[in-house]
py3Dmol code that shows the C-alpha trace and the ligand (Angstrom):
import py3Dmol

protein = """\
ATOM      1  CA  MET A   1      -4.347  -4.182  20.959  1.00  0.00           C
ATOM      2  CA  PHE A   2      -7.670  -2.734  22.135  1.00  0.00           C
ATOM      3  CA  SER A   3      -8.439  -1.027  18.697  1.00  0.00           C
ATOM      4  CA  GLU A   4     -11.727  -1.853  16.980  1.00  0.00           C
ATOM      5  CA  ALA A   5     -11.960  -5.021  14.715  1.00  0.00           C
ATOM      6  CA  THR A   6     -12.690  -4.275  11.111  1.00  0.00           C
ATOM      7  CA  PRO A   7     -15.696  -6.128   9.394  1.00  0.00           C
ATOM      8  CA  ALA A   8     -13.119  -8.202   7.617  1.00  0.00           C
ATOM      9  CA  GLU A   9     -11.236  -9.134  10.884  1.00  0.00           C
ATOM     10  CA  ARG A  10     -14.833 -10.154  12.368  1.00  0.00           C
ATOM     11  CA  ARG A  11     -15.485 -12.290   9.300  1.00  0.00           C
ATOM     12  CA  ARG A  12     -11.998 -13.981   9.853  1.00  0.00           C
ATOM     13  CA  TYR A  13     -12.496 -14.438  13.522  1.00  0.00           C
ATOM     14  CA  TYR A  14     -15.734 -16.272  13.110  1.00  0.00           C
ATOM     15  CA  ARG A  15     -14.726 -18.265   9.981  1.00  0.00           C
ATOM     16  CA  GLU A  16     -11.051 -19.357  11.247  1.00  0.00           C
ATOM     17  CA  GLU A  17     -10.976 -19.005  15.019  1.00  0.00           C
ATOM     18  CA  TRP A  18     -14.379 -19.304  16.588  1.00  0.00           C
ATOM     19  CA  GLY A  19     -15.843 -22.767  17.414  1.00  0.00           C
ATOM     20  CA  LEU A  20     -18.831 -24.280  19.128  1.00  0.00           C
ATOM     21  CA  SER A  21     -16.562 -25.884  21.584  1.00  0.00           C
ATOM     22  CA  GLN A  22     -15.854 -22.410  23.034  1.00  0.00           C
ATOM     23  CA  VAL A  23     -19.534 -21.917  23.882  1.00  0.00           C
ATOM     24  CA  PRO A  24     -20.080 -23.148  27.408  1.00  0.00           C
ATOM     25  CA  ASP A  25     -22.626 -26.140  27.873  1.00  0.00           C
ATOM     26  CA  PHE A  26     -24.742 -24.155  30.199  1.00  0.00           C
ATOM     27  CA  ILE A  27     -25.776 -22.126  27.127  1.00  0.00           C
ATOM     28  CA  LEU A  28     -25.519 -24.725  24.434  1.00  0.00           C
ATOM     29  CA  ASP A  29     -27.920 -27.116  26.516  1.00  0.00           C
ATOM     30  CA  THR A  30     -30.488 -24.134  26.847  1.00  0.00           C
ATOM     31  CA  LEU A  31     -30.157 -22.524  23.357  1.00  0.00           C
ATOM     32  CA  SER A  32     -33.950 -22.834  22.653  1.00  0.00           C
ATOM     33  CA  GLU A  33     -35.015 -21.075  25.787  1.00  0.00           C
ATOM     34  CA  ARG A  34     -33.020 -18.107  25.420  1.00  0.00           C
ATOM     35  CA  GLU A  35     -33.292 -14.872  23.470  1.00  0.00           C
ATOM     36  CA  PHE A  36     -30.426 -14.060  21.326  1.00  0.00           C
ATOM     37  CA  GLY A  37     -29.434 -10.414  20.229  1.00  0.00           C
ATOM     38  CA  PHE A  38     -26.944  -8.969  17.809  1.00  0.00           C
ATOM     39  CA  ASP A  39     -25.157  -5.903  17.246  1.00  0.00           C
ATOM     40  CA  HIS A  40     -24.441  -5.549  13.673  1.00  0.00           C
ATOM     41  CA  THR A  41     -23.074  -2.128  13.279  1.00  0.00           C
ATOM     42  CA  GLY A  42     -21.483  -1.090  16.680  1.00  0.00           C
ATOM     43  CA  ASP A  43     -24.455   0.950  17.753  1.00  0.00           C
ATOM     44  CA  GLY A  44     -25.771  -1.499  20.357  1.00  0.00           C
ATOM     45  CA  PRO A  45     -27.799  -4.785  20.096  1.00  0.00           C
ATOM     46  CA  ASN A  46     -30.715  -3.730  17.916  1.00  0.00           C
ATOM     47  CA  ASP A  47     -31.428  -7.122  16.498  1.00  0.00           C
ATOM     48  CA  ARG A  48     -33.145  -8.845  19.338  1.00  0.00           C
ATOM     49  CA  TYR A  49     -35.931 -11.421  19.817  1.00  0.00           C
ATOM     50  CA  ASN A  50     -33.935 -14.170  17.976  1.00  0.00           C
ATOM     51  CA  LEU A  51     -34.645 -17.766  18.523  1.00  0.00           C
ATOM     52  CA  ILE A  52     -31.748 -20.275  17.956  1.00  0.00           C
ATOM     53  CA  THR A  53     -32.576 -23.759  18.606  1.00  0.00           C
ATOM     54  CA  THR A  54     -29.598 -25.770  17.595  1.00  0.00           C
ATOM     55  CA  PRO A  55     -25.839 -25.476  17.827  1.00  0.00           C
ATOM     56  CA  ALA A  56     -25.661 -25.883  14.241  1.00  0.00           C
ATOM     57  CA  GLN A  57     -28.016 -22.904  13.681  1.00  0.00           C
ATOM     58  CA  LEU A  58     -25.813 -20.617  16.140  1.00  0.00           C
ATOM     59  CA  GLU A  59     -22.812 -21.732  14.154  1.00  0.00           C
ATOM     60  CA  GLY A  60     -24.438 -20.733  10.865  1.00  0.00           C
ATOM     61  CA  VAL A  61     -25.669 -17.281  12.124  1.00  0.00           C
ATOM     62  CA  LEU A  62     -22.335 -16.324  13.721  1.00  0.00           C
ATOM     63  CA  ILE A  63     -20.205 -17.348  10.694  1.00  0.00           C
ATOM     64  CA  SER A  64     -22.513 -15.680   8.066  1.00  0.00           C
ATOM     65  CA  ALA A  65     -23.329 -12.575   9.964  1.00  0.00           C
ATOM     66  CA  ALA A  66     -19.931 -12.058  11.777  1.00  0.00           C
ATOM     67  CA  PRO A  67     -21.720  -9.608  14.091  1.00  0.00           C
ATOM     68  CA  TYR A  68     -19.983  -6.629  15.867  1.00  0.00           C
ATOM     69  CA  ALA A  69     -21.231  -8.254  19.047  1.00  0.00           C
ATOM     70  CA  ALA A  70     -23.425 -11.144  19.985  1.00  0.00           C
ATOM     71  CA  TYR A  71     -25.595 -11.726  23.120  1.00  0.00           C
ATOM     72  CA  SER A  72     -27.874 -14.245  24.646  1.00  0.00           C
ATOM     73  CA  SER A  73     -30.280 -13.757  27.596  1.00  0.00           C
ATOM     74  CA  VAL A  74     -29.596 -14.752  31.075  1.00  0.00           C
ATOM     75  CA  SER A  75     -33.318 -15.681  31.246  1.00  0.00           C
ATOM     76  CA  PHE A  76     -35.126 -18.674  30.101  1.00  0.00           C
ATOM     77  CA  TYR A  77     -38.440 -18.379  28.228  1.00  0.00           C
ATOM     78  CA  SER A  78     -40.997 -20.810  26.949  1.00  0.00           C
ATOM     79  CA  ARG A  79     -41.197 -18.344  23.929  1.00  0.00           C
ATOM     80  CA  PRO A  80     -37.890 -16.542  23.615  1.00  0.00           C
ATOM     81  CA  GLU A  81     -38.717 -14.992  20.320  1.00  0.00           C
ATOM     82  CA  ARG A  82     -41.339 -13.001  22.097  1.00  0.00           C
ATOM     83  CA  ARG A  83     -39.786 -12.654  25.482  1.00  0.00           C
ATOM     84  CA  LYS A  84     -42.712 -14.388  26.828  1.00  0.00           C
ATOM     85  CA  GLY A  85     -43.231 -17.307  29.126  1.00  0.00           C
ATOM     86  CA  TRP A  86     -40.406 -16.270  31.677  1.00  0.00           C
ATOM     87  CA  ARG A  87     -39.119 -19.238  33.426  1.00  0.00           C
ATOM     88  CA  GLY A  88     -36.234 -17.980  35.365  1.00  0.00           C
ATOM     89  CA  ALA A  89     -32.827 -16.239  35.042  1.00  0.00           C
ATOM     90  CA  GLU A  90     -29.304 -16.749  36.123  1.00  0.00           C
ATOM     91  CA  LEU A  91     -28.030 -14.483  38.885  1.00  0.00           C
ATOM     92  CA  VAL A  92     -25.345 -12.411  37.419  1.00  0.00           C
ATOM     93  CA  PHE A  93     -22.578 -10.185  38.711  1.00  0.00           C
ATOM     94  CA  ASP A  94     -20.763  -7.796  36.438  1.00  0.00           C
ATOM     95  CA  VAL A  95     -17.499  -6.195  37.192  1.00  0.00           C
ATOM     96  CA  ASP A  96     -16.149  -3.871  34.404  1.00  0.00           C
ATOM     97  CA  ALA A  97     -12.354  -2.903  34.759  1.00  0.00           C
ATOM     98  CA  LYS A  98     -13.066   0.471  33.086  1.00  0.00           C
ATOM     99  CA  ASP A  99     -15.594   1.460  35.688  1.00  0.00           C
ATOM    100  CA  LEU A 100     -13.571   0.600  38.896  1.00  0.00           C
ATOM    101  CA  PRO A 101     -13.911   3.552  41.473  1.00  0.00           C
ATOM    102  CA  LEU A 102     -10.486   3.065  42.787  1.00  0.00           C
ATOM    103  CA  ARG A 103      -7.570   1.764  40.692  1.00  0.00           C
ATOM    104  CA  ARG A 104      -3.879   1.130  41.124  1.00  0.00           C
ATOM    105  CA  CYS A 105      -3.146   2.010  37.511  1.00  0.00           C
ATOM    106  CA  SER A 106      -3.137   5.264  35.652  1.00  0.00           C
ATOM    107  CA  CYS A 107      -5.935   4.397  33.287  1.00  0.00           C
ATOM    108  CA  VAL A 108      -8.485   7.171  32.679  1.00  0.00           C
ATOM    109  CA  PRO A 109     -12.212   6.328  32.788  1.00  0.00           C
ATOM    110  CA  GLY A 110     -12.919   4.039  29.901  1.00  0.00           C
ATOM    111  CA  GLU A 111      -9.544   2.701  29.553  1.00  0.00           C
ATOM    112  CA  VAL A 112      -8.407  -0.691  30.853  1.00  0.00           C
ATOM    113  CA  CYS A 113      -4.959  -2.264  31.354  1.00  0.00           C
ATOM    114  CA  GLU A 114      -3.313  -5.348  32.671  1.00  0.00           C
ATOM    115  CA  VAL A 115      -3.517  -3.811  36.263  1.00  0.00           C
ATOM    116  CA  CYS A 116      -7.059  -3.075  36.566  1.00  0.00           C
ATOM    117  CA  LEU A 117      -8.183  -6.179  34.601  1.00  0.00           C
ATOM    118  CA  ASP A 118      -6.382  -8.157  37.140  1.00  0.00           C
ATOM    119  CA  ASP A 119      -7.955  -6.203  40.023  1.00  0.00           C
ATOM    120  CA  ALA A 120     -11.314  -6.965  38.384  1.00  0.00           C
ATOM    121  CA  ARG A 121     -10.496 -10.832  38.317  1.00  0.00           C
ATOM    122  CA  GLY A 122      -9.379 -10.641  41.858  1.00  0.00           C
ATOM    123  CA  TYR A 123     -12.691  -9.003  42.892  1.00  0.00           C
ATOM    124  CA  ILE A 124     -15.018 -11.285  41.098  1.00  0.00           C
ATOM    125  CA  MET A 125     -13.228 -14.204  42.795  1.00  0.00           C
ATOM    126  CA  GLU A 126     -13.934 -12.563  46.095  1.00  0.00           C
ATOM    127  CA  VAL A 127     -17.619 -12.181  45.246  1.00  0.00           C
ATOM    128  CA  ALA A 128     -17.782 -16.090  44.196  1.00  0.00           C
ATOM    129  CA  GLU A 129     -16.071 -16.963  47.638  1.00  0.00           C
ATOM    130  CA  VAL A 130     -19.027 -15.135  49.506  1.00  0.00           C
ATOM    131  CA  LEU A 131     -21.582 -16.914  47.226  1.00  0.00           C
ATOM    132  CA  ARG A 132     -20.006 -20.266  47.970  1.00  0.00           C
ATOM    133  CA  GLU A 133     -19.560 -19.751  51.673  1.00  0.00           C
ATOM    134  CA  ASP A 134     -22.590 -17.711  52.755  1.00  0.00           C
ATOM    135  CA  PHE A 135     -25.180 -18.682  50.226  1.00  0.00           C
ATOM    136  CA  ALA A 136     -24.055 -22.352  49.595  1.00  0.00           C
ATOM    137  CA  LEU A 137     -24.085 -21.934  45.888  1.00  0.00           C
ATOM    138  CA  LYS A 138     -22.251 -24.097  43.709  1.00  0.00           C
ATOM    139  CA  GLU A 139     -22.949 -23.494  40.051  1.00  0.00           C
ATOM    140  CA  LEU A 140     -20.650 -20.661  39.578  1.00  0.00           C
ATOM    141  CA  HIS A 141     -19.381 -19.760  36.054  1.00  0.00           C
ATOM    142  CA  PHE A 142     -16.889 -17.029  35.212  1.00  0.00           C
ATOM    143  CA  VAL A 143     -16.679 -15.320  31.726  1.00  0.00           C
ATOM    144  CA  TYR A 144     -14.092 -12.790  30.824  1.00  0.00           C
ATOM    145  CA  SER A 145     -16.418 -10.045  29.047  1.00  0.00           C
ATOM    146  CA  GLY A 146     -13.549  -8.404  26.997  1.00  0.00           C
ATOM    147  CA  ARG A 147     -13.029  -5.642  29.518  1.00  0.00           C
ATOM    148  CA  GLY A 148     -13.921  -7.171  32.836  1.00  0.00           C
ATOM    149  CA  TYR A 149     -15.694 -10.355  34.137  1.00  0.00           C
ATOM    150  CA  HIS A 150     -19.259 -11.900  34.482  1.00  0.00           C
ATOM    151  CA  LEU A 151     -20.037 -14.414  37.273  1.00  0.00           C
ATOM    152  CA  ARG A 152     -23.188 -16.436  36.151  1.00  0.00           C
ATOM    153  CA  VAL A 153     -24.846 -18.469  38.930  1.00  0.00           C
ATOM    154  CA  LEU A 154     -27.005 -21.271  37.678  1.00  0.00           C
ATOM    155  CA  ASP A 155     -28.036 -22.911  40.989  1.00  0.00           C
ATOM    156  CA  GLU A 156     -31.732 -23.917  41.086  1.00  0.00           C
ATOM    157  CA  ALA A 157     -32.120 -21.818  44.153  1.00  0.00           C
ATOM    158  CA  VAL A 158     -31.479 -18.561  42.407  1.00  0.00           C
ATOM    159  CA  LEU A 159     -33.307 -18.942  39.080  1.00  0.00           C
ATOM    160  CA  GLU A 160     -36.540 -17.667  40.196  1.00  0.00           C
ATOM    161  CA  MET A 161     -35.460 -14.843  42.331  1.00  0.00           C
ATOM    162  CA  GLN A 162     -37.150 -11.471  41.546  1.00  0.00           C
ATOM    163  CA  SER A 163     -35.171  -8.211  41.158  1.00  0.00           C
ATOM    164  CA  GLN A 164     -35.539  -7.140  44.778  1.00  0.00           C
ATOM    165  CA  GLU A 165     -34.294 -10.351  46.153  1.00  0.00           C
ATOM    166  CA  ARG A 166     -31.283 -10.137  43.541  1.00  0.00           C
ATOM    167  CA  ALA A 167     -30.583  -6.481  44.770  1.00  0.00           C
ATOM    168  CA  GLN A 168     -30.316  -7.907  48.452  1.00  0.00           C
ATOM    169  CA  VAL A 169     -27.819 -10.486  47.382  1.00  0.00           C
ATOM    170  CA  LEU A 170     -25.844  -7.777  45.434  1.00  0.00           C
ATOM    171  CA  ASP A 171     -25.578  -5.696  48.579  1.00  0.00           C
ATOM    172  CA  TYR A 172     -24.475  -8.595  50.641  1.00  0.00           C
ATOM    173  CA  VAL A 173     -21.607  -9.642  48.509  1.00  0.00           C
ATOM    174  CA  ALA A 174     -20.564  -6.138  47.515  1.00  0.00           C
ATOM    175  CA  GLY A 175     -20.685  -4.621  50.907  1.00  0.00           C
ATOM    176  CA  GLY A 176     -23.196  -2.123  49.767  1.00  0.00           C
ATOM    177  CA  VAL A 177     -24.751  -1.611  53.201  1.00  0.00           C
ATOM    178  CA  ILE A 178     -23.142  -0.359  56.468  1.00  0.00           C
ATOM    179  CA  PRO A 179     -23.804  -3.042  59.232  1.00  0.00           C
ATOM    180  CA  GLU A 180     -25.620  -2.109  62.329  1.00  0.00           C
ATOM    181  CA  ALA A 181     -23.151  -0.617  64.859  1.00  0.00           C
ATOM    182  CA  GLU A 182     -23.630  -3.373  67.362  1.00  0.00           C
ATOM    183  CA  LEU A 183     -22.989  -6.122  64.786  1.00  0.00           C
ATOM    184  CA  LEU A 184     -19.976  -4.424  62.959  1.00  0.00           C
ATOM    185  CA  GLU A 185     -17.606  -6.776  64.906  1.00  0.00           C
ATOM    186  CA  LEU A 186     -19.519  -9.989  64.429  1.00  0.00           C
ATOM    187  CA  ARG A 187     -17.121 -12.751  63.552  1.00  0.00           C
ATOM    188  CA  ARG A 188     -19.320 -14.379  60.759  1.00  0.00           C
ATOM    189  CA  GLY A 189     -21.907 -13.320  58.119  1.00  0.00           C
ATOM    190  CA  TYR A 190     -22.341 -10.011  56.658  1.00  0.00           C
ATOM    191  CA  PRO A 191     -20.279  -7.937  58.884  1.00  0.00           C
ATOM    192  CA  ARG A 192     -17.339 -10.286  58.079  1.00  0.00           C
ATOM    193  CA  VAL A 193     -17.820  -9.668  54.412  1.00  0.00           C
ATOM    194  CA  PHE A 194     -18.078  -5.836  54.949  1.00  0.00           C
ATOM    195  CA  ARG A 195     -14.676  -5.910  56.759  1.00  0.00           C
ATOM    196  CA  GLN A 196     -13.151  -7.957  53.982  1.00  0.00           C
ATOM    197  CA  ARG A 197     -14.219  -5.312  51.521  1.00  0.00           C
ATOM    198  CA  ILE A 198     -12.613  -2.644  53.689  1.00  0.00           C
ATOM    199  CA  LEU A 199      -9.432  -4.754  53.789  1.00  0.00           C
ATOM    200  CA  ARG A 200      -9.524  -4.678  50.030  1.00  0.00           C
ATOM    201  CA  LEU A 201      -9.841  -0.902  49.855  1.00  0.00           C
ATOM    202  CA  LEU A 202      -7.296  -0.212  52.345  1.00  0.00           C
ATOM    203  CA  SER A 203      -4.314  -0.587  49.903  1.00  0.00           C
ATOM    204  CA  LEU A 204      -6.096   1.560  47.232  1.00  0.00           C
ATOM    205  CA  LEU A 205      -7.082   4.585  49.552  1.00  0.00           C
ATOM    206  CA  ASN A 206      -5.488   7.912  48.834  1.00  0.00           C
ATOM    207  CA  ARG A 207      -5.935  11.443  50.097  1.00  0.00           C
ATOM    208  CA  GLU A 208      -7.945  12.419  47.156  1.00  0.00           C
ATOM    209  CA  VAL A 209     -10.537   9.776  47.574  1.00  0.00           C
ATOM    210  CA  MET A 210     -10.714  10.787  51.405  1.00  0.00           C
ATOM    211  CA  ARG A 211     -10.877  14.351  50.840  1.00  0.00           C
ATOM    212  CA  GLY A 212     -14.481  14.396  49.503  1.00  0.00           C
ATOM    213  CA  SER A 213     -15.540  11.998  52.355  1.00  0.00           C
ATOM    214  CA  GLY A 214     -15.792  14.449  55.044  1.00  0.00           C
ATOM    215  CA  ILE A 215     -12.759  12.916  57.197  1.00  0.00           C
ATOM    216  CA  ALA A 216     -10.657  15.758  58.463  1.00  0.00           C
ATOM    217  CA  PRO A 217      -7.371  15.937  56.171  1.00  0.00           C
ATOM    218  CA  LYS A 218      -5.224  15.414  59.286  1.00  0.00           C
ATOM    219  CA  ARG A 219      -6.964  12.308  60.281  1.00  0.00           C
ATOM    220  CA  ALA A 220      -7.007  11.092  56.652  1.00  0.00           C
ATOM    221  CA  ALA A 221      -3.297  11.436  56.562  1.00  0.00           C
ATOM    222  CA  ALA A 222      -2.796   9.755  60.003  1.00  0.00           C
ATOM    223  CA  LEU A 223      -4.635   6.755  58.667  1.00  0.00           C
ATOM    224  CA  LEU A 224      -2.789   6.509  55.391  1.00  0.00           C
ATOM    225  CA  ARG A 225       0.624   5.953  57.220  1.00  0.00           C
ATOM    226  CA  PRO A 226       1.863   2.595  56.123  1.00  0.00           C
ATOM    227  CA  LYS A 227       2.301   1.577  59.844  1.00  0.00           C
ATOM    228  CA  THR A 228      -1.190   2.453  60.769  1.00  0.00           C
ATOM    229  CA  LEU A 229      -2.775   0.864  57.744  1.00  0.00           C
ATOM    230  CA  ARG A 230      -0.879  -2.375  58.607  1.00  0.00           C
ATOM    231  CA  ARG A 231      -2.229  -2.206  62.237  1.00  0.00           C
ATOM    232  CA  VAL A 232      -5.788  -1.421  60.982  1.00  0.00           C
ATOM    233  CA  ALA A 233      -5.528  -4.416  58.617  1.00  0.00           C
ATOM    234  CA  ASN A 234      -4.352  -6.839  61.204  1.00  0.00           C
ATOM    235  CA  GLU A 235      -7.271  -5.879  63.492  1.00  0.00           C
ATOM    236  CA  LEU A 236      -9.771  -5.919  60.828  1.00  0.00           C
ATOM    237  CA  GLU A 237      -8.738  -9.611  60.364  1.00  0.00           C
ATOM    238  CA  GLU A 238      -9.583 -10.222  64.067  1.00  0.00           C
ATOM    239  CA  GLY A 239     -12.868  -8.375  63.745  1.00  0.00           C
ATOM    240  CA  SER A 240     -11.645  -5.182  65.559  1.00  0.00           C
ATOM    241  CA  PHE A 241     -11.942  -1.457  64.623  1.00  0.00           C
ATOM    242  CA  ALA A 242      -9.984  -0.070  67.528  1.00  0.00           C
ATOM    243  CA  THR A 243      -7.258   1.752  65.668  1.00  0.00           C
ATOM    244  CA  LEU A 244      -9.710   2.991  62.908  1.00  0.00           C
ATOM    245  CA  ARG A 245     -11.963   4.499  65.495  1.00  0.00           C
ATOM    246  CA  GLU A 246      -9.039   6.059  67.418  1.00  0.00           C
ATOM    247  CA  VAL A 247      -7.401   7.503  64.422  1.00  0.00           C
ATOM    248  CA  LEU A 248     -10.514   8.853  62.671  1.00  0.00           C
ATOM    249  CA  GLY A 249     -12.685   9.846  65.718  1.00  0.00           C
ATOM    250  CA  VAL A 250     -16.415   9.251  66.053  1.00  0.00           C
ATOM    251  CA  GLY A 251     -17.482  11.526  63.190  1.00  0.00           C
ATOM    252  CA  GLY A 252     -14.460  10.489  60.842  1.00  0.00           C
ATOM    253  CA  PHE A 253     -15.269   6.911  61.415  1.00  0.00           C
ATOM    254  CA  ALA A 254     -18.872   7.205  60.419  1.00  0.00           C
ATOM    255  CA  CYS A 255     -17.718   9.165  57.252  1.00  0.00           C
ATOM    256  CA  PHE A 256     -15.141   6.285  56.543  1.00  0.00           C
ATOM    257  CA  LEU A 257     -18.080   3.620  56.737  1.00  0.00           C
ATOM    258  CA  GLU A 258     -20.078   5.612  54.455  1.00  0.00           C
ATOM    259  CA  LEU A 259     -17.029   6.137  51.952  1.00  0.00           C
ATOM    260  CA  VAL A 260     -16.463   2.186  51.949  1.00  0.00           C
ATOM    261  CA  ARG A 261     -20.185   1.541  51.335  1.00  0.00           C
ATOM    262  CA  ARG A 262     -20.263   3.900  48.379  1.00  0.00           C
ATOM    263  CA  LEU A 263     -17.049   2.703  46.926  1.00  0.00           C
ATOM    264  CA  ASN A 264     -18.340  -1.029  47.301  1.00  0.00           C
ATOM    265  CA  ALA A 265     -21.627  -0.250  45.574  1.00  0.00           C
ATOM    266  CA  GLU A 266     -19.801   1.111  42.555  1.00  0.00           C
ATOM    267  CA  MET A 267     -17.636  -2.087  42.110  1.00  0.00           C
ATOM    268  CA  LEU A 268     -20.441  -4.073  40.343  1.00  0.00           C
ATOM    269  CA  ASP A 269     -22.953  -2.943  37.803  1.00  0.00           C
ATOM    270  CA  ALA A 270     -26.245  -3.261  39.748  1.00  0.00           C
ATOM    271  CA  LYS A 271     -28.357  -3.013  36.564  1.00  0.00           C
ATOM    272  CA  VAL A 272     -26.954  -6.289  35.364  1.00  0.00           C
ATOM    273  CA  THR A 273     -27.766  -8.089  38.664  1.00  0.00           C
ATOM    274  CA  VAL A 274     -31.361  -6.929  38.978  1.00  0.00           C
ATOM    275  CA  ASP A 275     -32.506  -7.117  35.502  1.00  0.00           C
ATOM    276  CA  VAL A 276     -34.149 -10.488  35.056  1.00  0.00           C
ATOM    277  CA  LYS A 277     -34.610 -10.065  31.283  1.00  0.00           C
ATOM    278  CA  ARG A 278     -31.046  -8.859  30.411  1.00  0.00           C
ATOM    279  CA  ILE A 279     -28.917 -10.054  27.472  1.00  0.00           C
ATOM    280  CA  LEU A 280     -25.219 -10.669  28.085  1.00  0.00           C
ATOM    281  CA  ARG A 281     -22.342 -10.883  25.753  1.00  0.00           C
ATOM    282  CA  LEU A 282     -22.151 -14.560  24.408  1.00  0.00           C
ATOM    283  CA  PRO A 283     -18.983 -16.435  25.670  1.00  0.00           C
ATOM    284  CA  SER A 284     -16.918 -17.327  22.490  1.00  0.00           C
ATOM    285  CA  SER A 285     -18.222 -14.165  20.660  1.00  0.00           C
ATOM    286  CA  LEU A 286     -15.874 -11.249  19.625  1.00  0.00           C
ATOM    287  CA  HIS A 287     -15.856  -8.031  21.621  1.00  0.00           C
ATOM    288  CA  SER A 288     -15.285  -5.907  18.409  1.00  0.00           C
ATOM    289  CA  LYS A 289     -14.792  -2.543  20.160  1.00  0.00           C
ATOM    290  CA  VAL A 290     -11.683  -3.790  21.768  1.00  0.00           C
ATOM    291  CA  SER A 291     -10.882  -6.736  19.683  1.00  0.00           C
ATOM    292  CA  MET A 292     -10.872  -9.212  22.569  1.00  0.00           C
ATOM    293  CA  LYS A 293     -12.691 -12.547  22.847  1.00  0.00           C
ATOM    294  CA  CYS A 294     -15.361 -12.931  25.381  1.00  0.00           C
ATOM    295  CA  VAL A 295     -14.133 -16.270  26.968  1.00  0.00           C
ATOM    296  CA  TYR A 296     -15.716 -18.845  29.136  1.00  0.00           C
ATOM    297  CA  VAL A 297     -13.135 -19.012  31.985  1.00  0.00           C
ATOM    298  CA  LYS A 298     -12.560 -22.660  33.237  1.00  0.00           C
ATOM    299  CA  ASP A 299      -9.679 -21.833  35.626  1.00  0.00           C
ATOM    300  CA  ILE A 300     -10.171 -18.271  37.074  1.00  0.00           C
ATOM    301  CA  GLU A 301      -6.911 -18.485  39.226  1.00  0.00           C
ATOM    302  CA  ARG A 302      -4.824 -18.948  36.035  1.00  0.00           C
ATOM    303  CA  PHE A 303      -6.826 -16.823  33.516  1.00  0.00           C
ATOM    304  CA  ASP A 304      -4.919 -14.190  31.780  1.00  0.00           C
ATOM    305  CA  PRO A 305      -6.783 -12.274  29.131  1.00  0.00           C
ATOM    306  CA  PHE A 306      -3.554 -11.181  27.396  1.00  0.00           C
ATOM    307  CA  LYS A 307      -2.766 -14.991  26.891  1.00  0.00           C
ATOM    308  CA  HIS A 308      -6.249 -16.324  26.546  1.00  0.00           C
ATOM    309  CA  ALA A 309      -8.434 -13.560  24.965  1.00  0.00           C
ATOM    310  CA  VAL A 310      -6.480 -12.224  22.179  1.00  0.00           C
ATOM    311  CA  PRO A 311      -7.709 -13.272  18.846  1.00  0.00           C
ATOM    312  CA  ARG A 312      -5.219 -14.322  16.277  1.00  0.00           C
ATOM    313  CA  PHE A 313      -6.065 -11.508  14.024  1.00  0.00           C
ATOM    314  CA  VAL A 314      -4.624  -9.084  16.608  1.00  0.00           C
ATOM    315  CA  ARG A 315      -1.444 -10.840  17.032  1.00  0.00           C
ATOM    316  CA  GLU A 316      -0.873 -10.810  13.128  1.00  0.00           C
ATOM    317  CA  ARG A 317      -1.967  -7.009  12.576  1.00  0.00           C
ATOM    318  CA  ASP A 318       1.099  -5.039  11.172  1.00  0.00           C
TER     319      ASP A 318
END
"""
ligand_1 = """\
1
ZN
Zn -5.753 0.277 34.135
"""
view = py3Dmol.view(width=600, height=400)
view.addModel(protein, "pdb")
view.setStyle({"model": 0}, {"cartoon": {"style": "trace"}})
view.addModel(ligand_1, "xyz")
view.setStyle({"model": 1}, {"stick": {}})
view.zoomTo()
view.show()
C-alpha cells in the first residue's frame, strides 16, 4: 500500500472501477463552469484550461487518458477554458496528514499512517463544526484526498468571498490568532474556538515542542504532568486559564499562547483556502502517487480510508 500506481494499474482503475456515480452532484451539476486539469506523467497538473461539458465527456476523458491525477477548479467561470469570467469559488479547507505539525504516530515528514489520517479526519470535523455553529453554513462536503481531507463549502454566502475574507475565516476556524487578553475567557465566539484548539493540542504536546517555544523547561515539565494536564483541560472547558497561568507564569503563558497559535496555523494549508482559482483533486479520481482513491465522503463519522479508499488493484497486488 502507498506505493505508486503503474500506468497499467491506472488504466485498469478507470476502466473497471471508476464510475460517474462516484463523482459528487455538486461537481456533475456544474461541469461546464469549472476548469479541469490533468497530470499525465506525475510531474504536476500541466494539462490545464480544459473544458468538460457533459458527464459522458468526463467519462470518456478519464477512461481514455487514465491520468496520473485529475483535478477540477473550485471556482466557477463563464469561460473556464480561458479561466475568464470568474463567478465565484467554493470555500475550501485542506488538511494533509503528512504535514501535521504534531502527531501521535512515528511518521516522518511526508509519510502517513492510520493514526495521523484519523487525526486529520477528526480535525476536519472540528473545522466543520465551527463553520456550522459560528458561521451558520450548511452546504459542507467532505472529500478524502488520498492523504488527508478537503472540506468544500458551497453555501451561496461564501462563493463570492475574496481572498482576504477567506483568510479571516481560516484564522477563525483554525485558531490562527491569539484572542485579545480581556476576551480570552469569553464563553462564546472566537475565544471558545481558540480554547477548543488548545484542548486538542494538550494531548499532543511534548517537551521537544515546548523547548523551542521560550517556556522554561521546568515549567514545561510541570505542565506536562498528567494530573496538571487534566486540570487544565477541565478548566478550559469552563473557560478558565487559572492553572495554565499559574504553572507557566506570565512570560511562559504568553509563549504558550504563541506556540498554540503557530501550531494551529500549520494545521490547514492556507494557500488552498485563499486561492480563488485553485484546482483540487477530483473526487473519484486516483491519487497515483499513493495508489489511493480520492473519495467523496458521505458519512465522515464512519469513514475509514483503509476500507473505502483502497482500489481493487492494490488489494490484488502480489
Ligand atoms: Zn502517521
